Every structure is written in C-alpha cells, then in structure tokens.
Legacy VTK file of the C-alpha trace (Angstrom):
# vtk DataFile Version 3.0
C-alpha trace
ASCII
DATASET POLYDATA
POINTS 413 float
137.966 138.908 144.540
135.025 139.363 146.409
133.933 140.832 149.733
131.071 138.664 150.992
128.634 139.326 153.740
127.397 136.976 156.349
124.155 135.186 155.199
120.903 134.682 157.191
119.583 137.270 159.280
116.117 138.414 159.668
115.404 141.970 158.898
114.125 144.018 161.997
111.297 146.075 161.822
112.078 149.206 159.883
110.837 152.767 159.819
107.482 153.491 158.217
108.905 155.710 155.441
111.799 155.638 153.175
113.309 157.310 150.224
114.109 155.663 146.697
116.713 156.931 144.438
117.232 156.047 140.721
120.315 157.491 139.417
119.636 157.194 135.679
122.102 158.456 133.047
119.127 160.623 131.401
117.045 161.317 134.561
117.445 161.122 138.250
114.327 160.041 140.270
113.261 160.054 143.894
110.319 158.767 145.589
109.064 159.032 149.134
107.204 156.014 150.390
105.253 155.010 153.618
104.223 151.603 154.484
100.385 151.274 154.963
100.654 147.534 156.007
102.897 144.362 154.956
101.270 144.379 151.481
100.599 148.075 150.646
102.674 151.292 150.057
101.610 154.851 149.839
103.602 157.120 147.368
103.867 160.463 149.156
106.214 162.352 146.971
107.569 162.013 143.538
110.225 163.921 141.439
111.958 163.455 138.159
114.577 165.699 136.738
117.012 165.465 133.815
120.406 164.100 135.073
123.375 166.554 134.405
125.003 166.007 131.053
127.662 163.191 131.011
127.518 162.819 134.639
126.313 159.147 134.559
127.493 156.766 131.567
125.858 153.234 131.429
125.336 153.189 135.190
128.844 154.505 136.220
129.240 157.883 138.102
131.457 159.998 136.225
130.977 163.488 137.639
130.190 162.863 141.307
129.736 166.344 142.147
127.266 167.219 139.404
125.277 164.067 140.270
125.183 165.200 143.815
124.006 168.639 143.070
121.184 167.269 140.992
120.216 164.728 143.632
120.160 167.199 146.268
117.489 169.208 144.263
115.306 166.035 143.658
115.563 165.092 147.274
114.699 168.508 148.472
111.833 168.789 146.048
110.412 165.217 146.890
110.804 165.797 150.685
108.829 168.980 150.407
106.037 167.386 148.325
106.012 164.407 150.821
106.080 166.500 154.043
109.017 164.658 155.259
112.518 163.501 154.646
113.229 159.924 155.373
116.765 159.184 156.652
116.630 155.613 155.109
117.354 155.322 151.349
117.045 152.472 148.888
119.181 152.850 145.847
118.677 151.028 142.533
121.939 149.339 140.821
122.101 148.784 137.109
124.317 148.985 134.235
127.057 147.037 132.630
129.139 147.236 135.711
126.160 145.308 137.890
125.377 141.690 137.400
122.470 139.570 139.064
122.639 135.986 139.383
120.742 132.979 141.078
122.257 130.112 142.702
120.138 127.195 143.554
121.115 124.332 145.779
119.618 121.009 146.813
120.402 119.476 150.253
119.657 115.875 151.641
119.011 116.280 155.193
120.626 113.604 157.485
117.804 113.380 159.720
114.514 114.185 157.759
112.199 113.326 160.526
113.433 116.123 162.740
112.034 119.794 162.597
114.248 122.189 160.615
115.479 124.575 163.147
117.559 127.922 162.888
120.755 126.224 163.652
120.386 123.729 160.955
119.326 126.445 158.285
122.343 128.534 159.221
124.601 125.638 158.515
122.937 124.741 155.105
122.842 128.418 154.256
126.712 128.489 154.495
126.886 125.866 152.010
124.495 127.780 149.666
126.898 130.751 150.141
129.969 128.634 149.267
128.366 127.295 146.052
127.080 130.665 145.162
130.627 132.221 145.470
132.211 129.896 143.077
129.183 130.056 140.541
129.422 133.991 140.780
133.234 134.077 140.283
132.887 131.879 137.288
130.114 133.778 135.740
131.965 137.105 136.231
135.161 135.822 134.832
133.143 134.535 131.576
131.474 137.911 131.253
134.444 140.118 131.673
137.304 138.029 130.437
139.203 138.995 133.487
140.403 137.053 136.637
141.535 140.118 138.406
138.065 141.846 138.486
137.683 143.405 141.975
134.102 142.988 142.826
131.601 142.975 145.995
128.460 140.898 146.387
126.305 143.818 147.585
123.265 141.999 148.127
122.260 138.240 148.824
118.878 136.997 149.397
117.793 133.519 150.300
114.382 132.640 148.298
112.359 130.078 147.074
112.516 127.493 149.638
111.211 123.960 148.833
110.921 121.026 151.209
110.374 117.630 149.439
109.204 119.507 146.380
106.760 121.863 148.295
106.986 125.572 147.982
107.463 127.268 151.251
107.987 131.090 152.301
109.554 129.850 155.452
111.021 126.430 155.821
111.562 126.390 159.788
109.372 124.192 161.627
108.859 121.852 158.871
110.282 118.266 158.505
111.361 116.496 155.299
114.351 114.736 153.505
115.161 117.232 150.544
115.660 120.967 151.056
116.097 123.248 148.067
117.146 126.918 148.386
117.777 129.864 146.078
120.143 132.719 146.475
119.870 136.009 144.623
123.151 137.987 144.386
123.683 141.396 143.059
127.433 142.026 142.297
129.228 145.240 141.234
132.785 146.280 140.687
134.673 147.733 143.756
135.387 150.883 141.787
131.597 151.448 140.971
130.700 151.015 144.579
133.552 153.514 145.804
132.185 156.009 143.631
128.509 155.520 144.803
129.843 155.646 148.353
131.658 158.826 147.679
128.189 160.411 146.394
126.262 159.288 149.358
128.931 160.847 151.818
128.333 164.238 149.735
124.699 163.781 150.274
124.892 162.933 153.896
123.086 159.677 153.568
124.372 157.008 155.948
121.588 154.531 156.114
120.941 152.849 152.681
120.583 149.755 150.916
121.381 148.689 147.239
118.925 146.705 145.350
119.496 145.303 141.806
117.004 147.105 139.700
116.168 144.104 137.234
115.331 142.124 140.417
112.970 144.876 141.577
111.363 145.082 138.189
110.924 141.124 138.159
109.242 141.097 141.374
106.495 143.519 140.079
106.172 141.949 136.725
105.780 138.521 138.288
102.963 139.759 140.414
100.681 136.970 142.125
102.026 134.565 139.244
105.364 133.697 141.048
106.252 131.076 138.472
106.409 133.456 135.481
108.944 132.733 132.783
109.873 135.684 130.681
112.682 137.901 129.163
112.622 141.373 130.718
114.449 144.365 129.190
114.792 147.793 130.604
115.722 150.378 128.082
117.607 153.293 129.983
119.328 156.379 128.978
122.717 155.132 127.875
122.335 151.252 128.205
120.008 148.488 128.255
119.577 145.629 131.028
118.166 142.525 130.189
117.051 139.582 132.438
116.167 135.847 132.065
113.383 134.876 134.358
112.396 131.277 135.110
109.696 130.389 137.712
109.651 133.971 138.811
113.317 133.889 139.599
115.776 136.142 137.951
118.580 133.705 136.715
120.958 135.961 135.163
121.240 139.439 133.455
123.236 141.302 130.957
123.778 144.783 129.667
124.580 146.552 126.416
125.501 150.200 125.928
122.633 151.324 123.946
119.878 153.407 125.234
117.676 156.571 124.644
120.580 158.887 124.476
121.767 157.328 121.381
118.588 157.906 119.624
118.860 161.672 120.636
122.490 161.497 119.178
121.252 160.131 115.762
118.497 162.580 115.585
121.113 165.404 116.517
123.268 164.151 113.628
120.457 163.886 111.044
118.914 167.361 111.812
122.349 169.103 112.633
120.846 170.713 115.736
121.931 170.755 119.523
121.763 167.717 121.778
118.899 169.620 123.747
117.006 170.519 120.580
117.213 166.800 119.334
115.998 165.658 122.744
113.020 167.887 122.406
112.293 166.234 118.851
112.584 162.990 120.320
110.371 163.498 123.161
107.697 164.972 120.874
108.096 161.935 118.564
107.473 159.667 121.554
104.366 161.609 122.492
103.055 161.341 119.015
103.530 165.128 118.159
106.597 165.162 115.832
107.321 168.381 113.641
106.126 167.864 110.163
109.302 168.823 108.379
111.694 166.914 110.706
109.521 163.618 110.753
111.152 161.805 107.881
114.852 162.417 109.492
113.501 161.568 112.934
111.959 158.195 111.410
115.400 157.474 109.905
117.019 157.981 113.214
114.601 155.583 114.962
115.088 152.968 112.345
118.827 153.229 112.639
118.516 153.184 116.407
116.347 149.946 116.660
118.752 148.294 114.446
121.544 148.924 116.618
119.674 148.075 119.672
118.576 144.690 118.092
122.254 143.904 117.289
123.014 144.506 120.933
119.940 142.212 122.059
121.293 139.280 119.826
124.818 139.400 121.484
123.388 139.747 125.031
121.110 136.727 124.499
123.962 134.740 122.985
125.862 135.295 126.068
123.345 133.222 128.129
125.268 129.983 127.441
123.600 127.927 130.145
120.007 128.666 128.611
118.709 125.700 126.578
115.533 127.403 125.643
114.330 131.061 126.248
110.981 132.049 127.591
108.133 132.824 125.081
107.395 136.178 126.797
109.290 139.550 126.414
108.486 142.243 128.482
109.767 145.725 127.721
110.229 148.515 130.238
112.115 151.907 130.607
111.724 155.158 128.511
112.857 153.476 125.347
110.445 151.010 125.420
107.402 153.300 124.392
109.040 153.698 120.735
105.978 152.782 118.584
108.167 150.980 116.076
110.027 148.698 118.419
107.241 146.115 119.228
106.851 145.461 115.553
110.575 145.051 114.658
110.692 142.612 117.601
107.676 140.739 116.219
109.671 140.493 112.963
112.789 139.436 114.599
114.360 135.931 113.415
114.253 134.574 116.980
114.063 130.827 116.309
116.640 130.950 113.476
119.524 132.564 115.314
118.632 132.069 119.127
117.228 129.032 121.258
113.626 129.999 121.065
111.069 127.345 120.165
108.442 130.084 119.017
108.607 133.986 118.546
107.980 135.382 122.336
105.056 137.431 122.769
106.138 141.113 123.097
104.545 142.901 126.126
105.044 146.573 126.995
105.195 147.005 130.676
102.107 148.839 132.357
101.819 150.877 135.309
98.840 148.674 136.220
101.116 146.018 137.582
101.584 148.369 140.474
97.940 148.522 141.417
98.013 145.564 143.959
100.520 147.180 146.096
100.487 151.070 145.602
98.266 153.869 146.411
99.383 157.259 144.873
98.928 159.967 147.554
101.304 162.309 145.699
100.363 165.201 143.258
102.622 163.397 140.624
100.743 162.064 137.702
102.585 158.525 137.082
103.237 157.089 133.553
104.918 153.664 132.532
108.303 155.261 132.445
107.896 155.652 136.223
107.662 152.028 136.992
111.355 151.537 138.108
111.330 153.702 141.384
107.975 152.127 142.275
109.514 148.601 141.830
112.401 149.684 144.103
109.700 150.663 146.663
107.906 147.531 146.328
111.099 145.382 146.768
111.760 147.460 149.951
108.332 146.564 151.140
108.665 142.781 150.391
112.423 142.376 151.573
111.504 143.923 155.101
110.264 140.357 155.786
112.734 138.308 154.072
115.826 136.546 154.992
118.828 138.738 154.071
122.741 138.472 153.948
122.812 141.843 155.911
122.072 142.484 159.514
119.532 145.117 158.833
117.266 146.059 156.083
119.399 149.412 155.802
123.229 149.539 156.245
125.735 152.157 156.766
LINES 1 414
413 0 1 2 3 4 5 6 7 8 9 10 11 12 13 14 15 16 17 18 19 20 21 22 23 24 25 26 27 28 29 30 31 32 33 34 35 36 37 38 39 40 41 42 43 44 45 46 47 48 49 50 51 52 53 54 55 56 57 58 59 60 61 62 63 64 65 66 67 68 69 70 71 72 73 74 75 76 77 78 79 80 81 82 83 84 85 86 87 88 89 90 91 92 93 94 95 96 97 98 99 100 101 102 103 104 105 106 107 108 109 110 111 112 113 114 115 116 117 118 119 120 121 122 123 124 125 126 127 128 129 130 131 132 133 134 135 136 137 138 139 140 141 142 143 144 145 146 147 148 149 150 151 152 153 154 155 156 157 158 159 160 161 162 163 164 165 166 167 168 169 170 171 172 173 174 175 176 177 178 179 180 181 182 183 184 185 186 187 188 189 190 191 192 193 194 195 196 197 198 199 200 201 202 203 204 205 206 207 208 209 210 211 212 213 214 215 216 217 218 219 220 221 222 223 224 225 226 227 228 229 230 231 232 233 234 235 236 237 238 239 240 241 242 243 244 245 246 247 248 249 250 251 252 253 254 255 256 257 258 259 260 261 262 263 264 265 266 267 268 269 270 271 272 273 274 275 276 277 278 279 280 281 282 283 284 285 286 287 288 289 290 291 292 293 294 295 296 297 298 299 300 301 302 303 304 305 306 307 308 309 310 311 312 313 314 315 316 317 318 319 320 321 322 323 324 325 326 327 328 329 330 331 332 333 334 335 336 337 338 339 340 341 342 343 344 345 346 347 348 349 350 351 352 353 354 355 356 357 358 359 360 361 362 363 364 365 366 367 368 369 370 371 372 373 374 375 376 377 378 379 380 381 382 383 384 385 386 387 388 389 390 391 392 393 394 395 396 397 398 399 400 401 402 403 404 405 406 407 408 409 410 411 412
C-alpha cells in the first residue's frame, strides 16, 4: 500500500538559494529565496499568474502540458526578477488527494542513565516508523473507505523530542528514562505523484522537495509560540484544506471541494456572463469596488457560497473522530479568506451545538505580518496576505534544512 522511505538522516548543507512553486487551481506562484542566515530568508523574486483554465482541479494535475507551459512562464519571470535561476525546488502539496498526519510515540529506555547516542536513536526511530505506518494506513482507509488505495509517504519528519517531559530540539547527548518523539507524515496517492513527476520532467526539474502546505502554514502561524492550539483553514481556488493543530503540531488534515472558483461560478450564473467576467466581478468585490448594478446579485452569490462552504466545514470537522475538543482559535488563510462576510458568518455558526467545542472559536484572518521575523523582501513585488503560502513554504525550507528527515538530503531526485 505504501512506499516508505528510511528515517533519520541529517540534511546536509544546502545551496544558499532555492525556488518555491505553488501549483494552485486558480493561480500558479513562484518565489526565489536566498538564505541570509539560519533564521532569515531574503525574497529575491516573486511571480503570480492565473493557472490555465481547468488544468488543476482540487489539487490534481489534469492538463499537465498546460500547467507546464504556464509554470515555465512563471519560473522565467521570477528568475529574471531575482537575477538567478536556482536548480533546487520546493513544491507545495495540498488538496483532497493529500493528507498530513502526526504520530506520537513514547519509549521507555532500558538504560536511562546512559547517554542517548545515534545508534540507539536510529533503533527507536524505526519503532516510530512502524507505528506511523500502521496509523497512517488506518487513517487513510477510514477517510477513503478503500483498502486498495495506492499511496506514498512523500515526507516524514521527526520532531518535538522530549526526554522525561523536557522539550528538546535535539535529544542526542542527554540521559533519561522516557523518550517521546513525534513524526509528521505527508501522504499522497501514487497517481497524484506520478502526474507531478511527469510535470517536473517537462520542466527539467530534477532536484526537488515536496512539502505539505498545511504543515508549512502551521509553522508560520505558530511562530515563537510553538505550543499553539488552533484550527487552520486554507481556502484555495477549487478546494479548502483544514488542519487541527495542538501544541504547535499538525495532528491531521481534511479537504473539501469548495473554493474561490465556486464563488466565481455562482456569480457567473446570476449575472449570466462569461467566467472571466465573473472573476473580474469577484475580484472587484473582494477589493471593495463592486459595480453598483451588479452588487445585489454578487452579494447573493457570496451568501450562497458561504453557506456551501460552511456545510463542507461541518462535514470535515465531523471526520476528526479522534478529537475530543477542538481548539478555541480558527485561523483563515488563502484568497477566499478575505471575503468580508465570512468572519461574521463563522462567528454566528452554531459551533458548540453541533461539534465538540467548549466555546465559539475566535476567528483570526491570517496576516502577512507573521512573516516579519524570518523574511526580508528584496523583490520588487508588493506582497499581500494572499501570498502567505509560498512564503510559508520558503520558511519551512529554511527550518527543515536543520532537522532530522526521512530522506537522505534536503532535495531529492
């Protein structure tokens, strides 16, 4: 069912610059970053263009040639802007096809007075791997309803070490009785990954790294407060991804097929105009500049869209059967999060009567200010809150260069 990598390798020193690709359903985004230090990135170039129509649906690459053509344009534009074209690429994974999980395991050491060395940690990590394999297999079967799903664990990251209850960034060299380890997994169906690899071959990209987009956003939103508890929703072009985060760790994710393109379709149907004209109306509305005569119809479409989105939200949260009580924070990101009515509708949502919430969560629109601690914008692009995801992928690349990984190198072919 799974293709599992080997666990526990330190990432080597990587190149000072890299490219990030965000292959969304509505937009394709590219960014070139340079590492200034272990904690700082410089954004050298940024490009965002409309994705080819119907080329990507709910994260799945449908028309690979069309996506490749648009990606070549974006990569060329951002490379010219940055003055360089990195060979190493980070690619964000998201959508109904992609799942992110957290496995936590507690080990009682046989010789707690001895110093924890690499050989012992390698053996322990194998136990974490085996436990993670069983948990991910069960989780995917529960979500998909199929025992025949061909999937790959494309990324596994050891994190959140504890020795006798003390948090550690690196457990080697410590003594103690009880060792706790978390393992983050990003899992995707093989057919999804085969199409992605076909795209990368067309783009002549051989050194790349796949990162779960929700994990990347979680890291940025958590910031210095690594113990944050929150829900995190990323509203994209054709779907919405949602994560449950406890203690700064993404414990699980779900996705449903409602995104910004559905609002465009609702506006198109009400105004009886082309899709591109409806998209223009939507953008004008989001920017607070709607055409007067179309305003009632656009507002009606927005109301219908939010109702549809909330129905998907309720279903997605109901699928988290292992969560006894959800966090009291709800962070919204993605282009759809800037809908002015959305926060109000969420505030009025009957959280405590239909889902396991103690209180109605505080609704928090994501802010680009969360990147201030790690990013310097040396590009000519004026960034907005909707640009957070590529920046979060860059931040994850910066952090994971120093972490223990299930892959032999930061980038792989």
